[in-house]
Legacy VTK file of the C-alpha trace (Angstrom):
# vtk DataFile Version 3.0
C-alpha trace
ASCII
DATASET POLYDATA
POINTS 189 float
99.267 -61.568 100.879
98.064 -58.603 102.934
96.719 -55.664 100.917
97.843 -52.116 101.574
94.854 -50.013 102.712
95.244 -46.551 101.288
91.888 -45.138 100.252
89.069 -43.449 102.082
85.955 -44.840 100.470
82.792 -42.788 100.187
79.716 -45.007 100.004
76.487 -43.368 98.836
73.446 -44.824 100.592
70.369 -43.771 98.651
69.635 -40.488 96.917
72.895 -38.523 97.164
74.001 -36.379 94.228
77.316 -36.893 92.458
78.058 -33.201 93.037
77.818 -33.627 96.826
79.896 -36.824 96.765
82.613 -35.191 94.660
82.709 -32.153 96.976
83.089 -34.418 100.014
85.834 -36.384 98.237
87.774 -33.186 97.452
87.509 -32.044 101.063
88.746 -35.425 102.337
91.765 -35.329 100.029
92.521 -31.766 101.113
92.237 -32.414 104.869
93.717 -35.915 105.156
96.103 -36.027 102.201
94.742 -39.415 101.167
92.974 -40.423 97.973
89.217 -40.881 98.139
87.156 -43.316 96.064
83.415 -43.077 95.546
81.936 -46.570 95.585
78.748 -47.687 93.826
75.492 -46.641 95.490
74.417 -49.191 98.096
70.828 -47.949 98.186
68.724 -46.744 101.093
69.780 -48.705 104.223
66.379 -50.299 104.850
68.024 -52.870 107.160
68.582 -50.007 109.648
65.034 -48.587 109.635
63.340 -48.427 113.015
59.673 -48.481 112.027
58.503 -47.056 115.358
60.821 -44.037 115.199
60.732 -43.740 111.382
64.494 -43.161 111.537
67.564 -45.170 110.588
69.907 -46.625 113.224
73.384 -45.268 112.499
75.007 -48.086 114.516
73.573 -50.720 112.167
74.701 -48.754 109.124
78.228 -48.461 110.545
78.349 -52.172 111.247
77.397 -53.047 107.654
79.806 -50.517 106.128
82.695 -51.898 108.182
81.799 -55.526 107.477
81.738 -54.865 103.717
85.043 -52.930 103.485
87.093 -53.215 100.321
90.607 -54.647 100.846
92.252 -51.341 99.871
90.037 -49.262 102.213
91.718 -47.502 105.099
88.393 -45.890 106.124
84.835 -45.795 104.812
82.327 -42.951 104.996
78.678 -43.656 104.293
76.689 -40.688 102.968
72.902 -40.736 103.017
69.858 -38.479 103.042
67.802 -40.429 105.590
67.126 -39.339 109.179
69.723 -40.985 111.435
69.550 -41.764 115.142
71.779 -43.445 117.654
70.065 -45.312 120.473
71.310 -42.694 122.975
70.331 -39.640 120.877
67.066 -38.592 119.254
68.991 -37.806 116.053
72.552 -37.445 114.792
74.153 -35.583 111.881
76.613 -38.458 111.709
78.394 -41.096 113.732
81.786 -42.779 113.678
83.510 -45.789 115.122
86.053 -44.150 117.460
89.573 -45.195 116.391
87.865 -47.504 113.930
87.373 -47.723 110.192
83.876 -46.439 109.557
81.678 -43.354 109.735
78.310 -42.304 108.357
76.776 -38.875 107.765
73.375 -37.684 106.598
72.102 -34.578 104.853
68.627 -35.003 106.393
69.087 -32.736 109.442
71.775 -30.618 107.793
69.217 -29.130 105.402
67.951 -27.012 108.273
64.201 -27.535 108.477
61.626 -30.326 108.642
60.417 -29.706 105.105
63.959 -30.587 103.981
64.299 -27.454 101.888
67.348 -25.278 102.270
66.582 -22.130 104.275
67.411 -18.798 102.621
70.676 -17.417 103.943
71.975 -20.683 105.410
75.261 -22.118 104.134
75.080 -24.478 101.192
74.466 -28.101 102.117
77.860 -29.103 100.736
79.618 -26.930 103.365
77.774 -28.662 106.171
78.362 -32.128 104.704
82.085 -31.480 104.248
82.406 -30.388 107.889
80.474 -33.401 109.115
82.542 -35.781 106.949
85.854 -34.388 108.230
84.533 -34.382 111.823
83.383 -38.012 111.754
86.506 -39.256 109.956
88.511 -37.386 112.601
86.838 -39.591 115.221
87.934 -42.707 113.294
91.484 -41.406 113.733
91.101 -41.051 117.487
90.257 -37.353 117.685
87.839 -36.371 120.439
85.719 -33.229 120.528
87.810 -30.066 120.617
87.216 -27.043 122.866
88.190 -24.636 120.061
84.831 -23.366 118.705
86.366 -22.834 115.246
87.829 -26.360 114.913
85.986 -28.904 112.795
86.242 -31.291 115.777
84.177 -28.982 118.008
80.942 -30.665 119.109
77.910 -29.318 117.244
74.794 -29.160 119.386
72.858 -27.826 116.412
73.162 -26.212 113.018
74.294 -22.852 114.417
77.349 -24.523 115.970
78.005 -26.525 112.819
77.796 -23.401 110.679
80.084 -21.388 112.955
83.053 -23.755 112.887
85.530 -24.109 110.029
85.867 -27.140 107.770
89.430 -27.828 108.906
91.327 -28.866 112.026
92.844 -26.470 114.553
96.667 -26.833 114.780
96.501 -29.186 117.803
93.904 -31.493 116.208
95.735 -31.428 112.878
98.986 -32.528 114.529
97.205 -35.322 116.403
95.334 -36.393 113.263
98.589 -36.621 111.270
100.249 -38.576 114.083
97.328 -41.012 114.360
97.026 -41.304 110.585
100.689 -42.308 110.371
100.146 -44.978 113.037
96.938 -46.183 111.327
98.655 -46.590 107.960
101.715 -48.248 109.529
99.653 -50.814 111.457
97.591 -51.791 108.419
100.549 -52.393 106.062
LINES 1 190
189 0 1 2 3 4 5 6 7 8 9 10 11 12 13 14 15 16 17 18 19 20 21 22 23 24 25 26 27 28 29 30 31 32 33 34 35 36 37 38 39 40 41 42 43 44 45 46 47 48 49 50 51 52 53 54 55 56 57 58 59 60 61 62 63 64 65 66 67 68 69 70 71 72 73 74 75 76 77 78 79 80 81 82 83 84 85 86 87 88 89 90 91 92 93 94 95 96 97 98 99 100 101 102 103 104 105 106 107 108 109 110 111 112 113 114 115 116 117 118 119 120 121 122 123 124 125 126 127 128 129 130 131 132 133 134 135 136 137 138 139 140 141 142 143 144 145 146 147 148 149 150 151 152 153 154 155 156 157 158 159 160 161 162 163 164 165 166 167 168 169 170 171 172 173 174 175 176 177 178 179 180 181 182 183 184 185 186 187 188
């Protein structure tokens, strides 16, 4: 019997507060109209550590998240506080499997400075994490980067860009997301 995937799972990977996870879950429900479940903490993803770079390979984390999906998971979002990289970038705020089932985000670079302390006057970390979560999950639904600088799908070259955009989709991206979400749910039932 085939299960009916319906939840977006949020998988904490290491030291991530319940408050941040709950805020991300609320934002996911609001933007995608799907229930979110917070899974048990999977711990720091040591399997993805590149000892030379002293960073964690987001591709390896994605692979493990997707391989370990729960039967009722439509998508999974890993949330961590470690410094992520992709082999083609020196660092990433997050990464997603395009039109796939998994994404991962990190608070490490979203804090705004190397000492990992929030800078006075910068938006709260939860705002940045919510935007990054919606952005990366948008990629799992086939959304590409948007030219609208206010859209959550706009490419962020740094924190200034991330802070400038909204935490929701522009009308064109929202319509495409809803279309793709309907196809995604239909194909998996």
